[in-house]
Every structure is written in C-alpha cells, then in structure tokens.
PyMOL CGO cylinders between C-alpha atoms (Angstrom):
from pymol import cmd
from pymol.cgo import CYLINDER

trace = [
    CYLINDER, 92.06, 189.89, 16.66, 92.11, 189.83, 12.66, 0.3, 1, 1, 1, 1, 1, 1,
    CYLINDER, 92.11, 189.83, 12.66, 94.56, 191.47, 10.59, 0.3, 1, 1, 1, 1, 1, 1,
    CYLINDER, 94.56, 191.47, 10.59, 98.19, 192.14, 11.62, 0.3, 1, 1, 1, 1, 1, 1,
    CYLINDER, 98.19, 192.14, 11.62, 99.82, 194.65, 13.79, 0.3, 1, 1, 1, 1, 1, 1,
    CYLINDER, 99.82, 194.65, 13.79, 102.02, 197.42, 12.35, 0.3, 1, 1, 1, 1, 1, 1,
    CYLINDER, 102.02, 197.42, 12.35, 105.40, 195.79, 11.83, 0.3, 1, 1, 1, 1, 1, 1,
    CYLINDER, 105.40, 195.79, 11.83, 104.18, 192.17, 12.08, 0.3, 1, 1, 1, 1, 1, 1,
    CYLINDER, 104.18, 192.17, 12.08, 103.92, 190.21, 8.77, 0.3, 1, 1, 1, 1, 1, 1,
    CYLINDER, 103.92, 190.21, 8.77, 105.06, 187.09, 7.09, 0.3, 1, 1, 1, 1, 1, 1,
    CYLINDER, 105.06, 187.09, 7.09, 105.58, 183.71, 8.75, 0.3, 1, 1, 1, 1, 1, 1,
    CYLINDER, 105.58, 183.71, 8.75, 108.34, 184.62, 11.10, 0.3, 1, 1, 1, 1, 1, 1,
    CYLINDER, 108.34, 184.62, 11.10, 109.50, 188.27, 10.64, 0.3, 1, 1, 1, 1, 1, 1,
    CYLINDER, 109.50, 188.27, 10.64, 108.31, 191.63, 9.73, 0.3, 1, 1, 1, 1, 1, 1,
    CYLINDER, 108.31, 191.63, 9.73, 109.74, 194.93, 8.41, 0.3, 1, 1, 1, 1, 1, 1,
    CYLINDER, 109.74, 194.93, 8.41, 112.14, 195.51, 5.67, 0.3, 1, 1, 1, 1, 1, 1,
    CYLINDER, 112.14, 195.51, 5.67, 115.64, 194.59, 6.95, 0.3, 1, 1, 1, 1, 1, 1,
    CYLINDER, 115.64, 194.59, 6.95, 114.32, 192.40, 9.65, 0.3, 1, 1, 1, 1, 1, 1,
    CYLINDER, 114.32, 192.40, 9.65, 116.53, 189.26, 10.20, 0.3, 1, 1, 1, 1, 1, 1,
    CYLINDER, 116.53, 189.26, 10.20, 113.97, 186.92, 8.60, 0.3, 1, 1, 1, 1, 1, 1,
    CYLINDER, 113.97, 186.92, 8.60, 114.48, 183.23, 8.80, 0.3, 1, 1, 1, 1, 1, 1,
    CYLINDER, 114.48, 183.23, 8.80, 114.02, 181.06, 5.76, 0.3, 1, 1, 1, 1, 1, 1,
    CYLINDER, 114.02, 181.06, 5.76, 110.58, 180.02, 4.77, 0.3, 1, 1, 1, 1, 1, 1,
    CYLINDER, 110.58, 180.02, 4.77, 109.10, 176.81, 6.21, 0.3, 1, 1, 1, 1, 1, 1,
    CYLINDER, 109.10, 176.81, 6.21, 110.78, 174.68, 8.91, 0.3, 1, 1, 1, 1, 1, 1,
    CYLINDER, 110.78, 174.68, 8.91, 114.32, 173.92, 9.48, 0.3, 1, 1, 1, 1, 1, 1,
    CYLINDER, 114.32, 173.92, 9.48, 115.48, 170.60, 10.79, 0.3, 1, 1, 1, 1, 1, 1,
    CYLINDER, 115.48, 170.60, 10.79, 118.66, 168.66, 10.91, 0.3, 1, 1, 1, 1, 1, 1,
    CYLINDER, 118.66, 168.66, 10.91, 118.06, 164.89, 11.08, 0.3, 1, 1, 1, 1, 1, 1,
    CYLINDER, 118.06, 164.89, 11.08, 118.41, 163.87, 14.84, 0.3, 1, 1, 1, 1, 1, 1,
    CYLINDER, 118.41, 163.87, 14.84, 118.73, 167.53, 15.88, 0.3, 1, 1, 1, 1, 1, 1,
    CYLINDER, 118.73, 167.53, 15.88, 115.39, 167.69, 17.66, 0.3, 1, 1, 1, 1, 1, 1,
    CYLINDER, 115.39, 167.69, 17.66, 112.14, 169.56, 17.03, 0.3, 1, 1, 1, 1, 1, 1,
    CYLINDER, 112.14, 169.56, 17.03, 111.52, 171.57, 13.94, 0.3, 1, 1, 1, 1, 1, 1,
    CYLINDER, 111.52, 171.57, 13.94, 112.25, 175.25, 13.88, 0.3, 1, 1, 1, 1, 1, 1,
    CYLINDER, 112.25, 175.25, 13.88, 109.70, 177.67, 12.72, 0.3, 1, 1, 1, 1, 1, 1,
    CYLINDER, 109.70, 177.67, 12.72, 106.87, 175.18, 11.99, 0.3, 1, 1, 1, 1, 1, 1,
    CYLINDER, 106.87, 175.18, 11.99, 104.24, 177.48, 10.27, 0.3, 1, 1, 1, 1, 1, 1,
    CYLINDER, 104.24, 177.48, 10.27, 101.31, 176.37, 12.48, 0.3, 1, 1, 1, 1, 1, 1,
    CYLINDER, 101.31, 176.37, 12.48, 103.36, 177.14, 15.69, 0.3, 1, 1, 1, 1, 1, 1,
    CYLINDER, 103.36, 177.14, 15.69, 104.44, 180.58, 14.26, 0.3, 1, 1, 1, 1, 1, 1,
    CYLINDER, 104.44, 180.58, 14.26, 100.79, 181.21, 13.44, 0.3, 1, 1, 1, 1, 1, 1,
    CYLINDER, 100.79, 181.21, 13.44, 99.53, 180.25, 16.84, 0.3, 1, 1, 1, 1, 1, 1,
    CYLINDER, 99.53, 180.25, 16.84, 102.12, 182.34, 18.68, 0.3, 1, 1, 1, 1, 1, 1,
    CYLINDER, 102.12, 182.34, 18.68, 101.63, 185.30, 16.47, 0.3, 1, 1, 1, 1, 1, 1,
    CYLINDER, 101.63, 185.30, 16.47, 97.96, 185.26, 17.22, 0.3, 1, 1, 1, 1, 1, 1,
    CYLINDER, 97.96, 185.26, 17.22, 98.61, 185.00, 21.00, 0.3, 1, 1, 1, 1, 1, 1,
    CYLINDER, 98.61, 185.00, 21.00, 101.23, 187.94, 20.68, 0.3, 1, 1, 1, 1, 1, 1,
    CYLINDER, 101.23, 187.94, 20.68, 98.74, 190.11, 18.75, 0.3, 1, 1, 1, 1, 1, 1,
    CYLINDER, 98.74, 190.11, 18.75, 96.22, 189.52, 21.52, 0.3, 1, 1, 1, 1, 1, 1,
    CYLINDER, 96.22, 189.52, 21.52, 98.82, 190.67, 24.01, 0.3, 1, 1, 1, 1, 1, 1,
    CYLINDER, 98.82, 190.67, 24.01, 99.72, 193.76, 22.13, 0.3, 1, 1, 1, 1, 1, 1,
    CYLINDER, 99.72, 193.76, 22.13, 95.91, 194.58, 21.53, 0.3, 1, 1, 1, 1, 1, 1,
    CYLINDER, 95.91, 194.58, 21.53, 95.36, 194.18, 25.41, 0.3, 1, 1, 1, 1, 1, 1,
    CYLINDER, 95.36, 194.18, 25.41, 98.33, 196.29, 26.02, 0.3, 1, 1, 1, 1, 1, 1,
    CYLINDER, 98.33, 196.29, 26.02, 97.21, 199.20, 23.87, 0.3, 1, 1, 1, 1, 1, 1,
    CYLINDER, 97.21, 199.20, 23.87, 93.64, 198.93, 25.29, 0.3, 1, 1, 1, 1, 1, 1,
    CYLINDER, 93.64, 198.93, 25.29, 94.73, 198.51, 28.97, 0.3, 1, 1, 1, 1, 1, 1,
    CYLINDER, 94.73, 198.51, 28.97, 92.94, 195.22, 29.12, 0.3, 1, 1, 1, 1, 1, 1,
    CYLINDER, 92.94, 195.22, 29.12, 94.52, 194.05, 32.57, 0.3, 1, 1, 1, 1, 1, 1,
    CYLINDER, 94.52, 194.05, 32.57, 92.49, 190.77, 32.60, 0.3, 1, 1, 1, 1, 1, 1,
    CYLINDER, 92.49, 190.77, 32.60, 93.88, 189.60, 29.28, 0.3, 1, 1, 1, 1, 1, 1,
    CYLINDER, 93.88, 189.60, 29.28, 97.39, 190.92, 30.05, 0.3, 1, 1, 1, 1, 1, 1,
    CYLINDER, 97.39, 190.92, 30.05, 97.35, 188.97, 33.29, 0.3, 1, 1, 1, 1, 1, 1,
    CYLINDER, 97.35, 188.97, 33.29, 95.96, 185.72, 31.63, 0.3, 1, 1, 1, 1, 1, 1,
    CYLINDER, 95.96, 185.72, 31.63, 98.69, 185.74, 29.01, 0.3, 1, 1, 1, 1, 1, 1,
    CYLINDER, 98.69, 185.74, 29.01, 101.53, 185.53, 31.66, 0.3, 1, 1, 1, 1, 1, 1,
    CYLINDER, 101.53, 185.53, 31.66, 102.18, 182.11, 33.11, 0.3, 1, 1, 1, 1, 1, 1,
    CYLINDER, 102.18, 182.11, 33.11, 100.33, 181.86, 36.43, 0.3, 1, 1, 1, 1, 1, 1,
    CYLINDER, 100.33, 181.86, 36.43, 103.39, 180.67, 38.23, 0.3, 1, 1, 1, 1, 1, 1,
    CYLINDER, 103.39, 180.67, 38.23, 105.88, 182.07, 40.78, 0.3, 1, 1, 1, 1, 1, 1,
    CYLINDER, 105.88, 182.07, 40.78, 108.88, 181.26, 38.36, 0.3, 1, 1, 1, 1, 1, 1,
    CYLINDER, 108.88, 181.26, 38.36, 107.47, 183.55, 35.72, 0.3, 1, 1, 1, 1, 1, 1,
    CYLINDER, 107.47, 183.55, 35.72, 109.69, 186.66, 35.20, 0.3, 1, 1, 1, 1, 1, 1,
    CYLINDER, 109.69, 186.66, 35.20, 109.07, 190.14, 33.72, 0.3, 1, 1, 1, 1, 1, 1,
    CYLINDER, 109.07, 190.14, 33.72, 111.89, 192.63, 33.58, 0.3, 1, 1, 1, 1, 1, 1,
    CYLINDER, 111.89, 192.63, 33.58, 110.63, 196.01, 32.50, 0.3, 1, 1, 1, 1, 1, 1,
    CYLINDER, 110.63, 196.01, 32.50, 112.28, 199.33, 31.52, 0.3, 1, 1, 1, 1, 1, 1,
    CYLINDER, 112.28, 199.33, 31.52, 112.52, 200.44, 35.19, 0.3, 1, 1, 1, 1, 1, 1,
    CYLINDER, 112.52, 200.44, 35.19, 111.00, 197.69, 37.03, 0.3, 1, 1, 1, 1, 1, 1,
    CYLINDER, 111.00, 197.69, 37.03, 111.03, 193.94, 37.63, 0.3, 1, 1, 1, 1, 1, 1,
    CYLINDER, 111.03, 193.94, 37.63, 108.64, 191.39, 38.74, 0.3, 1, 1, 1, 1, 1, 1,
    CYLINDER, 108.64, 191.39, 38.74, 109.11, 187.69, 39.93, 0.3, 1, 1, 1, 1, 1, 1,
    CYLINDER, 109.11, 187.69, 39.93, 105.99, 185.44, 39.86, 0.3, 1, 1, 1, 1, 1, 1,
    CYLINDER, 105.99, 185.44, 39.86, 102.41, 185.87, 38.74, 0.3, 1, 1, 1, 1, 1, 1,
    CYLINDER, 102.41, 185.87, 38.74, 101.34, 187.65, 41.59, 0.3, 1, 1, 1, 1, 1, 1,
    CYLINDER, 101.34, 187.65, 41.59, 103.92, 190.57, 41.27, 0.3, 1, 1, 1, 1, 1, 1,
    CYLINDER, 103.92, 190.57, 41.27, 103.31, 190.74, 37.55, 0.3, 1, 1, 1, 1, 1, 1,
    CYLINDER, 103.31, 190.74, 37.55, 99.56, 191.03, 38.05, 0.3, 1, 1, 1, 1, 1, 1,
    CYLINDER, 99.56, 191.03, 38.05, 100.00, 193.67, 40.79, 0.3, 1, 1, 1, 1, 1, 1,
    CYLINDER, 100.00, 193.67, 40.79, 102.26, 195.70, 38.55, 0.3, 1, 1, 1, 1, 1, 1,
    CYLINDER, 102.26, 195.70, 38.55, 99.97, 195.41, 35.63, 0.3, 1, 1, 1, 1, 1, 1,
    CYLINDER, 99.97, 195.41, 35.63, 96.94, 196.68, 37.70, 0.3, 1, 1, 1, 1, 1, 1,
    CYLINDER, 96.94, 196.68, 37.70, 98.92, 199.72, 38.56, 0.3, 1, 1, 1, 1, 1, 1,
    CYLINDER, 98.92, 199.72, 38.56, 100.25, 200.15, 35.10, 0.3, 1, 1, 1, 1, 1, 1,
    CYLINDER, 100.25, 200.15, 35.10, 97.53, 198.92, 32.79, 0.3, 1, 1, 1, 1, 1, 1,
    CYLINDER, 97.53, 198.92, 32.79, 98.67, 199.96, 29.32, 0.3, 1, 1, 1, 1, 1, 1,
    CYLINDER, 98.67, 199.96, 29.32, 100.86, 202.06, 27.08, 0.3, 1, 1, 1, 1, 1, 1,
    CYLINDER, 100.86, 202.06, 27.08, 100.70, 205.63, 25.84, 0.3, 1, 1, 1, 1, 1, 1,
    CYLINDER, 100.70, 205.63, 25.84, 98.87, 206.01, 22.53, 0.3, 1, 1, 1, 1, 1, 1,
    CYLINDER, 98.87, 206.01, 22.53, 100.57, 205.58, 19.24, 0.3, 1, 1, 1, 1, 1, 1,
    CYLINDER, 100.57, 205.58, 19.24, 102.74, 202.49, 20.00, 0.3, 1, 1, 1, 1, 1, 1,
    CYLINDER, 102.74, 202.49, 20.00, 103.99, 201.01, 16.84, 0.3, 1, 1, 1, 1, 1, 1,
    CYLINDER, 103.99, 201.01, 16.84, 105.98, 197.83, 16.40, 0.3, 1, 1, 1, 1, 1, 1,
    CYLINDER, 105.98, 197.83, 16.40, 108.78, 197.10, 13.89, 0.3, 1, 1, 1, 1, 1, 1,
    CYLINDER, 108.78, 197.10, 13.89, 111.31, 194.29, 13.22, 0.3, 1, 1, 1, 1, 1, 1,
    CYLINDER, 111.31, 194.29, 13.22, 109.00, 191.65, 14.77, 0.3, 1, 1, 1, 1, 1, 1,
    CYLINDER, 109.00, 191.65, 14.77, 110.36, 188.16, 14.67, 0.3, 1, 1, 1, 1, 1, 1,
    CYLINDER, 110.36, 188.16, 14.67, 108.51, 185.06, 15.89, 0.3, 1, 1, 1, 1, 1, 1,
    CYLINDER, 108.51, 185.06, 15.89, 110.81, 182.14, 16.20, 0.3, 1, 1, 1, 1, 1, 1,
    CYLINDER, 110.81, 182.14, 16.20, 109.15, 178.79, 17.07, 0.3, 1, 1, 1, 1, 1, 1,
    CYLINDER, 109.15, 178.79, 17.07, 111.88, 176.62, 18.77, 0.3, 1, 1, 1, 1, 1, 1,
    CYLINDER, 111.88, 176.62, 18.77, 109.61, 173.50, 18.80, 0.3, 1, 1, 1, 1, 1, 1,
    CYLINDER, 109.61, 173.50, 18.80, 106.05, 172.55, 19.05, 0.3, 1, 1, 1, 1, 1, 1,
    CYLINDER, 106.05, 172.55, 19.05, 105.64, 174.05, 22.50, 0.3, 1, 1, 1, 1, 1, 1,
    CYLINDER, 105.64, 174.05, 22.50, 107.82, 177.04, 22.68, 0.3, 1, 1, 1, 1, 1, 1,
    CYLINDER, 107.82, 177.04, 22.68, 108.67, 180.26, 20.96, 0.3, 1, 1, 1, 1, 1, 1,
    CYLINDER, 108.67, 180.26, 20.96, 110.49, 183.62, 21.33, 0.3, 1, 1, 1, 1, 1, 1,
    CYLINDER, 110.49, 183.62, 21.33, 108.98, 186.86, 20.20, 0.3, 1, 1, 1, 1, 1, 1,
    CYLINDER, 108.98, 186.86, 20.20, 111.11, 189.76, 19.74, 0.3, 1, 1, 1, 1, 1, 1,
    CYLINDER, 111.11, 189.76, 19.74, 110.13, 193.14, 18.60, 0.3, 1, 1, 1, 1, 1, 1,
    CYLINDER, 110.13, 193.14, 18.60, 111.04, 196.90, 18.59, 0.3, 1, 1, 1, 1, 1, 1,
    CYLINDER, 111.04, 196.90, 18.59, 108.48, 199.53, 19.60, 0.3, 1, 1, 1, 1, 1, 1,
    CYLINDER, 108.48, 199.53, 19.60, 108.24, 203.23, 19.67, 0.3, 1, 1, 1, 1, 1, 1,
    CYLINDER, 108.24, 203.23, 19.67, 106.01, 206.11, 20.05, 0.3, 1, 1, 1, 1, 1, 1,
    CYLINDER, 106.01, 206.11, 20.05, 105.39, 209.07, 17.77, 0.3, 1, 1, 1, 1, 1, 1,
    CYLINDER, 105.39, 209.07, 17.77, 108.11, 211.74, 18.47, 0.3, 1, 1, 1, 1, 1, 1,
    CYLINDER, 108.11, 211.74, 18.47, 109.77, 209.48, 20.93, 0.3, 1, 1, 1, 1, 1, 1,
    CYLINDER, 109.77, 209.48, 20.93, 113.42, 209.76, 21.74, 0.3, 1, 1, 1, 1, 1, 1,
    CYLINDER, 113.42, 209.76, 21.74, 114.03, 206.10, 22.48, 0.3, 1, 1, 1, 1, 1, 1,
    CYLINDER, 114.03, 206.10, 22.48, 113.73, 202.71, 20.70, 0.3, 1, 1, 1, 1, 1, 1,
    CYLINDER, 113.73, 202.71, 20.70, 111.99, 200.18, 22.81, 0.3, 1, 1, 1, 1, 1, 1,
    CYLINDER, 111.99, 200.18, 22.81, 113.00, 196.47, 22.75, 0.3, 1, 1, 1, 1, 1, 1,
    CYLINDER, 113.00, 196.47, 22.75, 110.72, 193.61, 23.94, 0.3, 1, 1, 1, 1, 1, 1,
    CYLINDER, 110.72, 193.61, 23.94, 111.48, 190.01, 24.10, 0.3, 1, 1, 1, 1, 1, 1,
    CYLINDER, 111.48, 190.01, 24.10, 108.97, 187.33, 25.24, 0.3, 1, 1, 1, 1, 1, 1,
    CYLINDER, 108.97, 187.33, 25.24, 109.43, 183.49, 25.74, 0.3, 1, 1, 1, 1, 1, 1,
    CYLINDER, 109.43, 183.49, 25.74, 105.96, 181.73, 25.16, 0.3, 1, 1, 1, 1, 1, 1,
    CYLINDER, 105.96, 181.73, 25.16, 105.39, 178.13, 26.07, 0.3, 1, 1, 1, 1, 1, 1,
    CYLINDER, 105.39, 178.13, 26.07, 102.30, 176.09, 25.11, 0.3, 1, 1, 1, 1, 1, 1,
    CYLINDER, 102.30, 176.09, 25.11, 100.63, 175.09, 28.37, 0.3, 1, 1, 1, 1, 1, 1,
    CYLINDER, 100.63, 175.09, 28.37, 97.45, 173.09, 28.89, 0.3, 1, 1, 1, 1, 1, 1,
    CYLINDER, 97.45, 173.09, 28.89, 95.52, 176.55, 29.20, 0.3, 1, 1, 1, 1, 1, 1,
    CYLINDER, 95.52, 176.55, 29.20, 97.05, 177.82, 25.88, 0.3, 1, 1, 1, 1, 1, 1,
    CYLINDER, 97.05, 177.82, 25.88, 100.19, 179.85, 25.03, 0.3, 1, 1, 1, 1, 1, 1,
    CYLINDER, 100.19, 179.85, 25.03, 101.56, 181.77, 27.74, 0.3, 1, 1, 1, 1, 1, 1,
    CYLINDER, 101.56, 181.77, 27.74, 104.53, 184.26, 28.49, 0.3, 1, 1, 1, 1, 1, 1,
    CYLINDER, 104.53, 184.26, 28.49, 106.84, 182.66, 30.82, 0.3, 1, 1, 1, 1, 1, 1,
    CYLINDER, 106.84, 182.66, 30.82, 109.62, 185.37, 30.63, 0.3, 1, 1, 1, 1, 1, 1,
    CYLINDER, 109.62, 185.37, 30.63, 109.61, 188.94, 29.26, 0.3, 1, 1, 1, 1, 1, 1,
    CYLINDER, 109.61, 188.94, 29.26, 112.16, 191.64, 29.14, 0.3, 1, 1, 1, 1, 1, 1,
    CYLINDER, 112.16, 191.64, 29.14, 111.52, 195.23, 27.95, 0.3, 1, 1, 1, 1, 1, 1,
    CYLINDER, 111.52, 195.23, 27.95, 114.17, 198.00, 27.56, 0.3, 1, 1, 1, 1, 1, 1,
    CYLINDER, 114.17, 198.00, 27.56, 114.78, 201.29, 25.84, 0.3, 1, 1, 1, 1, 1, 1,
    CYLINDER, 114.78, 201.29, 25.84, 117.81, 203.00, 24.33, 0.3, 1, 1, 1, 1, 1, 1,
    CYLINDER, 117.81, 203.00, 24.33, 118.31, 206.45, 22.88, 0.3, 1, 1, 1, 1, 1, 1,
    CYLINDER, 118.31, 206.45, 22.88, 117.66, 206.74, 19.25, 0.3, 1, 1, 1, 1, 1, 1,
]
cmd.load_cgo(trace, "trace")
C-alpha cells in the first residue's frame, strides 16, 4: 500500500498532540537494542498499513496471515477474546471487517528493538459515540512481521 492512512504520519507518531518520541533512535550505552530505529519503524508501519487496509476491505486471508500462527497468540476485542491462531482465524471469518468510515488518529509506532514493536492507535467512525483504542505487539519472524498480541477497546466520547 502506498501513502499513509489518516492519522498515521511521521517516523513514529501521527496527529497533532500525539505523544511523539524524538526523531531518530535512542540508545543508552549498554542498555540494549536501539529504540525507534527508522528502518524498523518504517517496516512495521508498512505492515500496520497493510493490516488496516485488509481490515477496511474485509480481507480475511491477509488479516489471518498477519497474526502469528501460534497457539500463544492472543487477541482481546471489544466484546470478545481469542487465544491462538485457530480461534483468531475463526473469529475473523465470522467478523471479516469493520464498518465503513473508520478513521485513525494518534497512531504511534514504537520500535523496541530490531525485531519487535508496539503500535497504538485511536479509531472512530463518523457520528460514533465511542473512541476506539487499539494496541498491537508486532514481532519480526522468519515469515515477516506478525501480530503476537492485540487489544481493542472502546470508551464513550
């Protein structure tokens, strides 16, 4: 997918008022892997954009592919929960997409090393009475970036 989604811009964060990390990487000597390596942030942003496009289009195959194919993968939804790739795939087949008009804001991509990142975003719908919140933990696996844990919630506006 080319371009960016509404609410997703910059190296790590989007939207005015978002809690944006400083540009570039942050590393204290001896403290571990670099935080927010630009190439990792870009890769995860691309994977996240692919996920969001599939979600808007009801592309179950892509949505299933982007979750880790493992029984330890977890997805907590607004009014549901799934443990393992099989439950997530079954739930997604029954609930293939989202209602039209979904918008994102305040999206933050935080690379926590060369092979892991967390994506946090707010979402909403035109005229909606709730603010949605979505967090995904992504890990670079041999098959590519995959979601290993996800949480979705909504609160009244």
